[in-house]
ZADO-1210 file (C-alpha; in nm, 4 decimals, padded with zeros to 6 digits):
<atoms>
<atom x="-08.2520" y="-03.0697" z="01.9692" code="MET" pos="1"/>
<atom x="-08.3980" y="-02.8026" z="01.7390" code="SER" pos="2"/>
<atom x="-08.3848" y="-02.4342" z="01.8286" code="ASP" pos="3"/>
<atom x="-08.6754" y="-02.2924" z="02.0271" code="LEU" pos="4"/>
<atom x="-08.6944" y="-02.0071" z="01.7742" code="ILE" pos="5"/>
<atom x="-08.5823" y="-02.0462" z="01.4149" code="ARG" pos="6"/>
<atom x="-08.5813" y="-01.8397" z="01.0983" code="LEU" pos="7"/>
<atom x="-08.8384" y="-01.9308" z="00.8319" code="THR" pos="8"/>
<atom x="-08.9561" y="-01.7710" z="00.5074" code="ASP" pos="9"/>
<atom x="-09.2217" y="-01.5891" z="00.7128" code="ASP" pos="10"/>
<atom x="-08.9867" y="-01.4689" z="00.9877" code="GLY" pos="11"/>
<atom x="-08.8809" y="-01.5817" z="01.3344" code="LEU" pos="12"/>
<atom x="-09.0916" y="-01.8841" z="01.4345" code="TYR" pos="13"/>
<atom x="-09.1449" y="-02.0681" z="01.7630" code="CYS" pos="14"/>
<atom x="-09.2654" y="-02.4103" z="01.6558" code="GLU" pos="15"/>
<atom x="-09.3433" y="-02.5305" z="02.0083" code="ALA" pos="16"/>
<atom x="-09.5837" y="-02.2392" z="02.0581" code="GLY" pos="17"/>
<atom x="-09.6861" y="-02.2059" z="01.6932" code="ASP" pos="18"/>
<atom x="-09.6345" y="-01.8296" z="01.6762" code="PHE" pos="19"/>
<atom x="-09.4074" y="-01.5872" z="01.4910" code="HIS" pos="20"/>
<atom x="-09.2201" y="-01.2838" z="01.6200" code="ILE" pos="21"/>
<atom x="-09.2303" y="-00.9746" z="01.3944" code="ASP" pos="22"/>
<atom x="-09.3148" y="-01.1803" z="01.0819" code="PRO" pos="23"/>
<atom x="-09.2784" y="-01.0174" z="00.7417" code="TRP" pos="24"/>
<atom x="-09.5386" y="-01.2418" z="00.5756" code="GLN" pos="25"/>
<atom x="-09.8972" y="-01.2883" z="00.7033" code="PRO" pos="26"/>
<atom x="-09.9238" y="-01.5640" z="00.9672" code="VAL" pos="27"/>
<atom x="-10.1879" y="-01.6918" z="01.2106" code="ARG" pos="28"/>
<atom x="-10.0356" y="-01.5457" z="01.5287" code="ARG" pos="29"/>
<atom x="-09.7798" y="-01.2666" z="01.5462" code="ALA" pos="30"/>
<atom x="-09.6056" y="-01.1443" z="01.8603" code="VAL" pos="31"/>
<atom x="-09.4908" y="-00.7891" z="01.7882" code="ILE" pos="32"/>
<atom x="-09.1935" y="-00.6116" z="01.9442" code="THR" pos="33"/>
<atom x="-09.3072" y="-00.2649" z="01.8334" code="HIS" pos="34"/>
<atom x="-09.5074" y="-00.0751" z="01.5740" code="ALA" pos="35"/>
<atom x="-09.2372" y="00.0335" z="01.3269" code="HIS" pos="36"/>
<atom x="-09.3028" y="-00.0823" z="00.9717" code="ALA" pos="37"/>
<atom x="-09.0117" y="-00.3263" z="00.9560" code="ASP" pos="38"/>
<atom x="-09.1435" y="-00.5119" z="01.2631" code="HIS" pos="39"/>
<atom x="-09.5226" y="-00.4828" z="01.2403" code="ALA" pos="40"/>
<atom x="-09.6648" y="-00.5859" z="00.9039" code="ARG" pos="41"/>
<atom x="-10.0346" y="-00.5931" z="00.8088" code="PRO" pos="42"/>
<atom x="-10.2274" y="-00.9087" z="00.7232" code="GLY" pos="43"/>
<atom x="-10.1703" y="-01.1335" z="01.0259" code="ASN" pos="44"/>
<atom x="-10.4763" y="-01.3107" z="01.1669" code="ALA" pos="45"/>
<atom x="-10.3959" y="-01.2078" z="01.5260" code="ALA" pos="46"/>
<atom x="-10.1405" y="-00.9857" z="01.6999" code="TYR" pos="47"/>
<atom x="-10.0008" y="-00.9797" z="02.0523" code="LEU" pos="48"/>
<atom x="-09.8294" y="-00.6623" z="02.1740" code="THR" pos="49"/>
<atom x="-09.7717" y="-00.4684" z="02.4952" code="SER" pos="50"/>
<atom x="-10.0549" y="-00.2676" z="02.6503" code="CYS" pos="51"/>
<atom x="-09.8469" y="00.0470" z="02.5999" code="ASP" pos="52"/>
<atom x="-09.8048" y="-00.0314" z="02.2306" code="GLY" pos="53"/>
<atom x="-10.1680" y="-00.0980" z="02.1398" code="GLU" pos="54"/>
<atom x="-10.2507" y="00.2574" z="02.0304" code="GLY" pos="55"/>
<atom x="-09.9591" y="00.3038" z="01.7923" code="VAL" pos="56"/>
<atom x="-09.9955" y="-00.0494" z="01.6558" code="LEU" pos="57"/>
<atom x="-10.3644" y="00.0181" z="01.5902" code="ARG" pos="58"/>
<atom x="-10.2672" y="00.3392" z="01.4137" code="LEU" pos="59"/>
<atom x="-10.0553" y="00.1363" z="01.1743" code="ARG" pos="60"/>
<atom x="-10.2833" y="-00.1647" z="01.1245" code="LEU" pos="61"/>
<atom x="-10.6316" y="-00.0131" z="01.1348" code="GLY" pos="62"/>
<atom x="-10.9475" y="-00.0881" z="01.3296" code="ASP" pos="63"/>
<atom x="-11.0045" y="-00.4306" z="01.1736" code="ALA" pos="64"/>
<atom x="-10.6818" y="-00.5833" z="01.3089" code="ALA" pos="65"/>
<atom x="-10.7237" y="-00.8354" z="01.5919" code="VAL" pos="66"/>
<atom x="-10.4852" y="-00.7090" z="01.8617" code="ILE" pos="67"/>
<atom x="-10.4400" y="-00.8707" z="02.2033" code="GLU" pos="68"/>
<atom x="-10.2291" y="-00.7007" z="02.4691" code="THR" pos="69"/>
<atom x="-10.0182" y="-00.7929" z="02.7694" code="LEU" pos="70"/>
<atom x="-09.8882" y="-00.5726" z="03.0507" code="PRO" pos="71"/>
<atom x="-09.5104" y="-00.5676" z="03.0707" code="TYR" pos="72"/>
<atom x="-09.3782" y="-00.8626" z="03.2694" code="GLY" pos="73"/>
<atom x="-09.7036" y="-01.0603" z="03.2817" code="GLN" pos="74"/>
<atom x="-09.6562" y="-01.4091" z="03.1345" code="PRO" pos="75"/>
<atom x="-09.9023" y="-01.5895" z="02.9121" code="VAL" pos="76"/>
<atom x="-09.8986" y="-01.9511" z="02.7929" code="SER" pos="77"/>
<atom x="-09.9181" y="-02.0012" z="02.4172" code="ILE" pos="78"/>
<atom x="-09.9585" y="-02.3721" z="02.3446" code="ASN" pos="79"/>
<atom x="-09.7531" y="-02.4533" z="02.6529" code="GLY" pos="80"/>
<atom x="-09.4790" y="-02.1969" z="02.5836" code="VAL" pos="81"/>
<atom x="-09.4399" y="-01.9204" z="02.8430" code="ARG" pos="82"/>
<atom x="-09.4239" y="-01.5767" z="02.6767" code="VAL" pos="83"/>
<atom x="-09.3791" y="-01.2367" z="02.8394" code="SER" pos="84"/>
<atom x="-09.3068" y="-00.8854" z="02.7117" code="LEU" pos="85"/>
<atom x="-09.0465" y="-00.6573" z="02.8714" code="HIS" pos="86"/>
<atom x="-08.9651" y="-00.2898" z="02.8010" code="PRO" pos="87"/>
<atom x="-08.7125" y="-00.2323" z="02.5229" code="ALA" pos="88"/>
<atom x="-08.6805" y="00.1468" z="02.5641" code="GLY" pos="89"/>
<atom x="-08.6990" y="00.2047" z="02.1876" code="HIS" pos="90"/>
<atom x="-09.0358" y="00.3781" z="02.1350" code="ILE" pos="91"/>
<atom x="-09.3761" y="00.3776" z="02.3049" code="LEU" pos="92"/>
<atom x="-09.4828" y="00.0170" z="02.3634" code="GLY" pos="93"/>
<atom x="-09.1609" y="-00.1411" z="02.2403" code="SER" pos="94"/>
<atom x="-09.0959" y="-00.4795" z="02.3968" code="ALA" pos="95"/>
<atom x="-08.8426" y="-00.7554" z="02.4214" code="GLN" pos="96"/>
<atom x="-09.0069" y="-01.0945" z="02.3780" code="ILE" pos="97"/>
<atom x="-08.9097" y="-01.3531" z="02.6425" code="ARG" pos="98"/>
<atom x="-08.9860" y="-01.7113" z="02.5386" code="VAL" pos="99"/>
<atom x="-08.9444" y="-02.0008" z="02.7831" code="GLU" pos="100"/>
<atom x="-08.9980" y="-02.3705" z="02.7159" code="HIS" pos="101"/>
<atom x="-08.8673" y="-02.6754" z="02.9029" code="ARG" pos="102"/>
<atom x="-08.6218" y="-02.4677" z="03.1034" code="GLY" pos="103"/>
<atom x="-08.4719" y="-02.2891" z="02.8045" code="GLU" pos="104"/>
<atom x="-08.5099" y="-01.9101" z="02.7780" code="VAL" pos="105"/>
<atom x="-08.4757" y="-01.7052" z="02.4595" code="TRP" pos="106"/>
<atom x="-08.5122" y="-01.3275" z="02.4355" code="VAL" pos="107"/>
<atom x="-08.5800" y="-01.1406" z="02.1108" code="VAL" pos="108"/>
<atom x="-08.4930" y="-00.7765" z="02.1733" code="THR" pos="109"/>
<atom x="-08.6520" y="-00.6096" z="01.8743" code="GLY" pos="110"/>
<atom x="-08.5046" y="-00.2588" z="01.8574" code="ASP" pos="111"/>
<atom x="-08.3853" y="-00.1194" z="02.1884" code="TYR" pos="112"/>
<atom x="-08.1866" y="00.1444" z="02.3712" code="LYS" pos="113"/>
<atom x="-08.0815" y="00.1621" z="02.7337" code="THR" pos="114"/>
<atom x="-08.0696" y="00.5443" z="02.7528" code="THR" pos="115"/>
<atom x="-08.3697" y="00.6864" z="02.9455" code="PRO" pos="116"/>
<atom x="-08.6452" y="00.8388" z="02.7303" code="ASP" pos="117"/>
<atom x="-08.9509" y="01.0180" z="02.8793" code="PRO" pos="118"/>
<atom x="-09.1766" y="00.8965" z="02.5968" code="THR" pos="119"/>
<atom x="-09.1493" y="00.5229" z="02.6700" code="CYS" pos="120"/>
<atom x="-09.0854" y="00.2703" z="02.9477" code="ALA" pos="121"/>
<atom x="-08.7135" y="00.2235" z="03.0256" code="PRO" pos="122"/>
<atom x="-08.5192" y="-00.0782" z="02.9010" code="PHE" pos="123"/>
<atom x="-08.5354" y="-00.3800" z="03.1292" code="GLU" pos="124"/>
<atom x="-08.2508" y="-00.6295" z="03.1418" code="LEU" pos="125"/>
<atom x="-08.3834" y="-00.9835" z="03.0834" code="VAL" pos="126"/>
<atom x="-08.1453" y="-01.2724" z="03.1399" code="ARG" pos="127"/>
<atom x="-08.1581" y="-01.5659" z="02.9018" code="CYS" pos="128"/>
<atom x="-07.9744" y="-01.8593" z="02.7464" code="HIS" pos="129"/>
<atom x="-08.0059" y="-01.7303" z="02.3883" code="VAL" pos="130"/>
<atom x="-08.0321" y="-01.3621" z="02.2922" code="LEU" pos="131"/>
<atom x="-08.1571" y="-01.2461" z="01.9520" code="VAL" pos="132"/>
<atom x="-08.0284" y="-00.8885" z="01.9425" code="SER" pos="133"/>
<atom x="-08.0496" y="-00.6075" z="01.6922" code="GLU" pos="134"/>
<atom x="-07.7242" y="-00.4257" z="01.6137" code="CYS" pos="135"/>
<atom x="-07.8315" y="-00.1385" z="01.3880" code="THR" pos="136"/>
<atom x="-07.5394" y="00.0737" z="01.5113" code="PHE" pos="137"/>
<atom x="-07.3032" y="-00.2137" z="01.5816" code="GLY" pos="138"/>
<atom x="-06.9692" y="-00.0444" z="01.5151" code="LEU" pos="139"/>
<atom x="-06.7379" y="00.1267" z="01.7684" code="PRO" pos="140"/>
<atom x="-06.7713" y="00.4589" z="01.5807" code="ILE" pos="141"/>
<atom x="-07.1281" y="00.4802" z="01.7059" code="TYR" pos="142"/>
<atom x="-07.1080" y="00.6106" z="02.0626" code="ARG" pos="143"/>
<atom x="-07.3846" y="00.8540" z="02.1481" code="TRP" pos="144"/>
<atom x="-07.3265" y="01.1847" z="02.3254" code="PRO" pos="145"/>
<atom x="-07.5378" y="01.2767" z="02.6281" code="ASP" pos="146"/>
<atom x="-07.8959" y="01.3392" z="02.5023" code="PRO" pos="147"/>
<atom x="-07.9345" y="01.6396" z="02.7336" code="GLN" pos="148"/>
<atom x="-07.6437" y="01.8062" z="02.5581" code="GLY" pos="149"/>
<atom x="-07.8017" y="01.7310" z="02.2206" code="ILE" pos="150"/>
<atom x="-08.1294" y="01.8934" z="02.3259" code="PHE" pos="151"/>
<atom x="-07.9370" y="02.1989" z="02.4424" code="GLU" pos="152"/>
<atom x="-07.7860" y="02.2161" z="02.0924" code="GLN" pos="153"/>
<atom x="-08.1300" y="02.1833" z="01.9319" code="ILE" pos="154"/>
<atom x="-08.2709" y="02.4565" z="02.1561" code="ASN" pos="155"/>
<atom x="-07.9783" y="02.6895" z="02.0774" code="ALA" pos="156"/>
<atom x="-08.0224" y="02.6300" z="01.7019" code="TRP" pos="157"/>
<atom x="-08.3969" y="02.6957" z="01.7250" code="TRP" pos="158"/>
<atom x="-08.3477" y="03.0068" z="01.9403" code="GLN" pos="159"/>
<atom x="-08.0915" y="03.1540" z="01.6987" code="ALA" pos="160"/>
<atom x="-08.3231" y="03.0926" z="01.4047" code="ASN" pos="161"/>
<atom x="-08.6172" y="03.2451" z="01.5918" code="ALA" pos="162"/>
<atom x="-08.4139" y="03.5565" z="01.6692" code="ALA" pos="163"/>
<atom x="-08.3435" y="03.5908" z="01.2961" code="ALA" pos="164"/>
<atom x="-08.7105" y="03.5395" z="01.2037" code="GLY" pos="165"/>
<atom x="-08.6489" y="03.1984" z="01.0468" code="ARG" pos="166"/>
<atom x="-08.8446" y="02.8775" z="01.0832" code="ALA" pos="167"/>
<atom x="-08.6601" y="02.5738" z="01.2217" code="SER" pos="168"/>
<atom x="-08.7515" y="02.2471" z="01.0460" code="VAL" pos="169"/>
<atom x="-08.6232" y="01.9320" z="01.2156" code="ILE" pos="170"/>
<atom x="-08.6642" y="01.5844" z="01.0688" code="TYR" pos="171"/>
<atom x="-08.7140" y="01.2677" z="01.2728" code="GLY" pos="172"/>
<atom x="-08.9146" y="00.9489" z="01.2224" code="TYR" pos="173"/>
<atom x="-09.2867" y="01.0135" z="01.2646" code="ALA" pos="174"/>
<atom x="-09.3241" y="00.7310" z="01.5181" code="LEU" pos="175"/>
<atom x="-09.0927" y="00.7636" z="01.8174" code="GLY" pos="176"/>
<atom x="-08.8195" y="01.0061" z="01.7200" code="LYS" pos="177"/>
<atom x="-09.0539" y="01.2992" z="01.6572" code="ALA" pos="178"/>
<atom x="-09.2182" y="01.2550" z="01.9967" code="GLN" pos="179"/>
<atom x="-08.8810" y="01.2254" z="02.1692" code="ARG" pos="180"/>
<atom x="-08.7797" y="01.5560" z="02.0080" code="ILE" pos="181"/>
<atom x="-09.1017" y="01.7212" z="02.1203" code="LEU" pos="182"/>
<atom x="-09.0612" y="01.5951" z="02.4777" code="ALA" pos="183"/>
<atom x="-08.7012" y="01.7175" z="02.4950" code="GLY" pos="184"/>
<atom x="-08.7083" y="02.0689" z="02.3477" code="VAL" pos="185"/>
<atom x="-08.7808" y="02.3915" z="02.5344" code="ASN" pos="186"/>
<atom x="-09.1338" y="02.4782" z="02.4233" code="ALA" pos="187"/>
<atom x="-09.0980" y="02.8284" z="02.5704" code="ALA" pos="188"/>
<atom x="-08.8781" y="02.9290" z="02.2755" code="ILE" pos="189"/>
<atom x="-09.1727" y="02.9543" z="02.0376" code="GLY" pos="190"/>
<atom x="-09.4677" y="02.7788" z="01.8742" code="PRO" pos="191"/>
<atom x="-09.4341" y="02.4195" z="01.7527" code="ILE" pos="192"/>
<atom x="-09.5978" y="02.2787" z="01.4411" code="PHE" pos="193"/>
<atom x="-09.5941" y="01.9276" z="01.3002" code="THR" pos="194"/>
<atom x="-09.6290" y="01.7431" z="00.9712" code="HIS" pos="195"/>
<atom x="-09.9546" y="01.5463" z="00.9407" code="GLY" pos="196"/>
<atom x="-09.7845" y="01.2098" z="00.9946" code="ALA" pos="197"/>
<atom x="-09.6273" y="01.3331" z="01.3187" code="VAL" pos="198"/>
<atom x="-09.9515" y="01.4891" z="01.4420" code="GLU" pos="199"/>
<atom x="-10.1358" y="01.1577" z="01.3957" code="ARG" pos="200"/>
<atom x="-09.8810" y="00.9772" z="01.6108" code="VAL" pos="201"/>
<atom x="-09.8800" y="01.2585" z="01.8670" code="ASN" pos="202"/>
<atom x="-10.2496" y="01.1923" z="01.9260" code="ALA" pos="203"/>
<atom x="-10.1806" y="00.8233" z="01.9961" code="ALA" pos="204"/>
<atom x="-09.8992" y="00.9123" z="02.2369" code="TYR" pos="205"/>
<atom x="-10.1163" y="01.1626" z="02.4241" code="ARG" pos="206"/>
<atom x="-10.3982" y="00.9085" z="02.4499" code="GLU" pos="207"/>
<atom x="-10.1438" y="00.6696" z="02.6053" code="SER" pos="208"/>
<atom x="-10.0578" y="00.9281" z="02.8712" code="GLY" pos="209"/>
<atom x="-09.7282" y="01.0565" z="02.7292" code="VAL" pos="210"/>
<atom x="-09.6780" y="01.4266" z="02.8000" code="GLY" pos="211"/>
<atom x="-09.6007" y="01.6358" z="02.4920" code="LEU" pos="212"/>
<atom x="-09.6054" y="02.0141" z="02.4480" code="PRO" pos="213"/>
<atom x="-09.8907" y="02.1748" z="02.2488" code="PRO" pos="214"/>
<atom x="-09.8455" y="02.1403" z="01.8721" code="THR" pos="215"/>
<atom x="-10.0266" y="02.2749" z="01.5675" code="GLY" pos="216"/>
<atom x="-10.0859" y="02.0914" z="01.2409" code="TYR" pos="217"/>
<atom x="-09.8941" y="02.2568" z="00.9561" code="VAL" pos="218"/>
<atom x="-10.1768" y="02.1978" z="00.7101" code="GLY" pos="219"/>
<atom x="-10.4240" y="02.3936" z="00.9233" code="ALA" pos="220"/>
<atom x="-10.2159" y="02.7139" z="00.9212" code="VAL" pos="221"/>
<atom x="-10.3541" y="02.9883" z="00.6970" code="THR" pos="222"/>
<atom x="-10.1206" y="03.2721" z="00.7966" code="ASP" pos="223"/>
<atom x="-09.7677" y="03.1650" z="00.7038" code="LYS" pos="224"/>
<atom x="-09.6251" y="03.4385" z="00.9239" code="LYS" pos="225"/>
<atom x="-09.6972" y="03.1984" z="01.2114" code="CYS" pos="226"/>
<atom x="-09.4009" y="02.9881" z="01.1017" code="PHE" pos="227"/>
<atom x="-09.1477" y="03.2643" z="01.1696" code="ARG" pos="228"/>
<atom x="-08.9528" y="03.1601" z="01.4784" code="GLY" pos="229"/>
<atom x="-09.1428" y="02.8331" z="01.5032" code="ALA" pos="230"/>
<atom x="-09.0144" y="02.4767" z="01.5282" code="LEU" pos="231"/>
<atom x="-09.1585" y="02.2387" z="01.2677" code="ILE" pos="232"/>
<atom x="-09.1185" y="01.8647" z="01.3311" code="VAL" pos="233"/>
<atom x="-09.1493" y="01.6430" z="01.0240" code="ALA" pos="234"/>
<atom x="-09.0476" y="01.2963" z="00.8990" code="PRO" pos="235"/>
<atom x="-08.7367" y="01.2623" z="00.6781" code="PRO" pos="236"/>
<atom x="-08.9544" y="01.1931" z="00.3721" code="SER" pos="237"/>
<atom x="-09.0820" y="01.5530" z="00.3926" code="ALA" pos="238"/>
<atom x="-08.7373" y="01.6923" z="00.3112" code="ASN" pos="239"/>
<atom x="-08.8422" y="01.8227" z="-00.0291" code="SER" pos="240"/>
<atom x="-08.8338" y="02.1709" z="-00.1819" code="ALA" pos="241"/>
<atom x="-09.2111" y="02.2054" z="-00.2542" code="PRO" pos="242"/>
<atom x="-09.3078" y="02.1261" z="00.1058" code="TRP" pos="243"/>
<atom x="-09.0365" y="02.3464" z="00.2528" code="LEU" pos="244"/>
<atom x="-09.1425" y="02.6527" z="00.0521" code="ARG" pos="245"/>
<atom x="-09.4484" y="02.7080" z="00.2715" code="LYS" pos="246"/>
<atom x="-09.2188" y="02.8077" z="00.5620" code="PHE" pos="247"/>
<atom x="-09.0344" y="03.0846" z="00.3794" code="GLY" pos="248"/>
<atom x="-08.6905" y="03.1456" z="00.5277" code="ASP" pos="249"/>
<atom x="-08.6083" y="02.8218" z="00.7097" code="ALA" pos="250"/>
<atom x="-08.3148" y="02.6286" z="00.8516" code="SER" pos="251"/>
<atom x="-08.3270" y="02.2467" z="00.8346" code="THR" pos="252"/>
<atom x="-08.1881" y="01.9786" z="01.0632" code="ALA" pos="253"/>
<atom x="-08.1947" y="01.6012" z="01.1047" code="MET" pos="254"/>
<atom x="-08.2053" y="01.4123" z="01.4358" code="ALA" pos="255"/>
<atom x="-08.0619" y="01.0627" z="01.3927" code="SER" pos="256"/>
<atom x="-07.7834" y="00.8344" z="01.5008" code="GLY" pos="257"/>
<atom x="-07.6656" y="00.8416" z="01.1405" code="TRP" pos="258"/>
<atom x="-07.5683" y="01.2073" z="01.1953" code="MET" pos="259"/>
<atom x="-07.2604" y="01.0701" z="01.3725" code="GLN" pos="260"/>
<atom x="-07.1145" y="01.0424" z="01.0198" code="ILE" pos="261"/>
<atom x="-07.0718" y="01.3805" z="00.8500" code="ARG" pos="262"/>
<atom x="-07.1098" y="01.2366" z="00.5013" code="GLY" pos="263"/>
<atom x="-07.4612" y="01.1197" z="00.5836" code="VAL" pos="264"/>
<atom x="-07.5613" y="01.4711" z="00.6862" code="ARG" pos="265"/>
<atom x="-07.4313" y="01.6061" z="00.3547" code="ARG" pos="266"/>
<atom x="-07.6285" y="01.3465" z="00.1611" code="ARG" pos="267"/>
<atom x="-07.9418" y="01.4416" z="00.3519" code="ARG" pos="268"/>
<atom x="-07.8860" y="01.8035" z="00.2440" code="ALA" pos="269"/>
<atom x="-07.9695" y="01.9599" z="00.5812" code="VAL" pos="270"/>
<atom x="-07.8079" y="02.2543" z="00.7582" code="ASP" pos="271"/>
<atom x="-07.7529" y="02.0769" z="01.0906" code="ARG" pos="272"/>
<atom x="-07.7253" y="01.7222" z="01.2131" code="GLY" pos="273"/>
<atom x="-07.8068" y="01.6240" z="01.5731" code="PHE" pos="274"/>
<atom x="-07.6883" y="01.2834" z="01.6980" code="VAL" pos="275"/>
<atom x="-08.0009" y="01.1439" z="01.8615" code="LEU" pos="276"/>
<atom x="-08.0831" y="00.7764" z="01.8213" code="SER" pos="277"/>
<atom x="-08.3543" y="00.5452" z="01.9503" code="ASP" pos="278"/>
<atom x="-08.1194" y="00.2464" z="01.9113" code="HIS" pos="279"/>
<atom x="-07.8403" y="00.1222" z="02.1366" code="ALA" pos="280"/>
<atom x="-07.4929" y="00.2445" z="02.0473" code="ASP" pos="281"/>
<atom x="-07.1855" y="00.0196" z="02.0494" code="TRP" pos="282"/>
<atom x="-07.1265" y="00.0431" z="02.4236" code="ASP" pos="283"/>
<atom x="-07.4929" y="-00.0130" z="02.5084" code="GLU" pos="284"/>
<atom x="-07.5017" y="-00.3193" z="02.2832" code="LEU" pos="285"/>
<atom x="-07.1949" y="-00.4707" z="02.4428" code="MET" pos="286"/>
<atom x="-07.3179" y="-00.4065" z="02.7974" code="ARG" pos="287"/>
<atom x="-07.6677" y="-00.5401" z="02.7259" code="ALA" pos="288"/>
<atom x="-07.5381" y="-00.8562" z="02.5598" code="ILE" pos="289"/>
<atom x="-07.2935" y="-00.9282" z="02.8412" code="GLU" pos="290"/>
<atom x="-07.5459" y="-00.8544" z="03.1171" code="ALA" pos="291"/>
<atom x="-07.8052" y="-01.0860" z="02.9592" code="SER" pos="292"/>
<atom x="-07.5865" y="-01.3834" z="03.0520" code="GLY" pos="293"/>
<atom x="-07.6621" y="-01.5384" z="02.7130" code="ALA" pos="294"/>
<atom x="-07.4419" y="-01.8315" z="02.6106" code="GLU" pos="295"/>
<atom x="-07.5416" y="-01.7804" z="02.2477" code="ARG" pos="296"/>
<atom x="-07.6165" y="-01.4572" z="02.0600" code="VAL" pos="297"/>
<atom x="-07.7928" y="-01.4222" z="01.7239" code="LEU" pos="298"/>
<atom x="-07.7603" y="-01.0847" z="01.5507" code="LEU" pos="299"/>
<atom x="-08.0145" y="-00.9064" z="01.3305" code="THR" pos="300"/>
<atom x="-08.0637" y="-00.5629" z="01.1722" code="HIS" pos="301"/>
<atom x="-07.7438" y="-00.3756" z="01.0994" code="GLY" pos="302"/>
<atom x="-07.3731" y="-00.4530" z="01.1330" code="TYR" pos="303"/>
<atom x="-07.4369" y="-00.8154" z="01.2170" code="THR" pos="304"/>
<atom x="-07.1134" y="-00.9657" z="01.0824" code="ALA" pos="305"/>
<atom x="-06.8934" y="-00.7139" z="01.2655" code="ALA" pos="306"/>
<atom x="-07.0704" y="-00.7662" z="01.5981" code="VAL" pos="307"/>
<atom x="-07.0696" y="-01.1460" z="01.5598" code="ALA" pos="308"/>
<atom x="-06.6963" y="-01.1439" z="01.4907" code="ARG" pos="309"/>
<atom x="-06.6287" y="-00.9233" z="01.7942" code="HIS" pos="310"/>
<atom x="-06.8376" y="-01.1446" z="02.0226" code="LEU" pos="311"/>
<atom x="-06.6639" y="-01.4605" z="01.8988" code="ARG" pos="312"/>
<atom x="-06.3293" y="-01.3008" z="01.9819" code="GLU" pos="313"/>
<atom x="-06.4641" y="-01.2552" z="02.3349" code="ARG" pos="314"/>
<atom x="-06.5497" y="-01.6251" z="02.3556" code="GLY" pos="315"/>
<atom x="-06.9239" y="-01.6135" z="02.2925" code="LEU" pos="316"/>
<atom x="-07.1101" y="-01.8269" z="02.0412" code="GLN" pos="317"/>
<atom x="-07.2411" y="-01.5648" z="01.7965" code="ALA" pos="318"/>
<atom x="-07.4091" y="-01.5969" z="01.4581" code="ASP" pos="319"/>
<atom x="-07.5973" y="-01.3825" z="01.2068" code="VAL" pos="320"/>
<atom x="-07.9686" y="-01.4147" z="01.1308" code="LEU" pos="321"/>
<atom x="-08.0416" y="-01.2870" z="00.7807" code="LEU" pos="322"/>
<atom x="-08.3813" y="-01.1291" z="00.8416" code="THR" pos="323"/>
<atom x="-08.5853" y="-00.9570" z="00.5713" code="ARG" pos="324"/>
<atom x="-08.5194" y="-00.6079" z="00.7040" code="PHE" pos="325"/>
<atom x="-08.1564" y="-00.5122" z="00.7525" code="ALA" pos="326"/>
<atom x="-08.1787" y="-00.1919" z="00.9532" code="GLY" pos="327"/>
<atom x="-08.3467" y="00.1380" z="01.0362" code="ASP" pos="328"/>
<atom x="-08.5958" y="00.2528" z="00.7743" code="ALA" pos="329"/>
<atom x="-08.8430" y="00.5363" z="00.7248" code="ASP" pos="330"/>
<atom x="-09.2011" y="00.4586" z="00.8207" code="ASP" pos="331"/>
<atom x="-09.3517" y="00.5181" z="00.4793" code="ASP" pos="332"/>
<atom x="-09.7056" y="00.4118" z="00.5697" code="GLU" pos="333"/>
<atom x="-09.7315" y="00.6725" z="00.8440" code="LEU" pos="334"/>
<atom x="-09.5380" y="00.9389" z="00.6582" code="GLU" pos="335"/>
<atom x="-09.7698" y="00.9299" z="00.3569" code="SER" pos="336"/>
<atom x="-10.0144" y="01.1463" z="00.5486" code="ALA" pos="337"/>
<atom x="-10.0647" y="01.4928" z="00.4037" code="SER" pos="338"/>
<atom x="-09.8355" y="01.7680" z="00.5267" code="ALA" pos="339"/>
</atoms>
């Protein structure tokens, strides 16, 4: 019997339902886990995503895209295959795709985290026979500290800079990470400004009902004295000398799971690194995989070989799916907006 979902040149394909999940080439029907660039590509004839994710997906794809939506947990039949979307806890609208046909259940996680995040619906455990799981941070060295403690560190860094009259520039992906930073910091410390790419996504989050503190667009500021003591949230691609000069005396920081490794922070050339990830760490991955009850696990995005080997040692059937995109990547389409 052939697999319910298989890898093709266009991406993950369910032949029984004639649809793809997060395809990287244009197809007739695409079911999308979330709106990051490595999962939601332009050019598909029709898209299916969660109701929560419609706004940010539209932001990426434009008004002409044909986007259908489903509430979390509500099943739909696609050519006789039962499909439902379940919260992945990654970013706003992120979903795990549950596919059921003839008594067999597959779940494609997309990117996910099980740590609570006020900017998106919390991760929901979905039991299945076969789990297709990301493992971006699939090594035991990646174990995240308590996010509340990280935000206390960010606030202390910002407050110290503000007391010295410096701007605080923190980098995080324009879609998801930037909004999580904004929702977690203490806005009473000072004014907050954002890069254009972040401000565009902020509008989509606010329209979806996510509470964020007031922010100003960097490009609209005429008096650069306003940046003294302020927090500026920008995507990693903005970490360039010409853009930074507009803030005068400034301290820079990066918020990412990659900051767990000191060498990465040095290569990013920032003053501080804060370990804050929107992906599951090693322990979260192991718990989620075990709790799914899956008899077979297929790994994508990240340290796939290492995780597969570990799972085989634990007695599970585990294999690697060589998808087009191997791991976390900057959202270049959104970040190209003017600063």
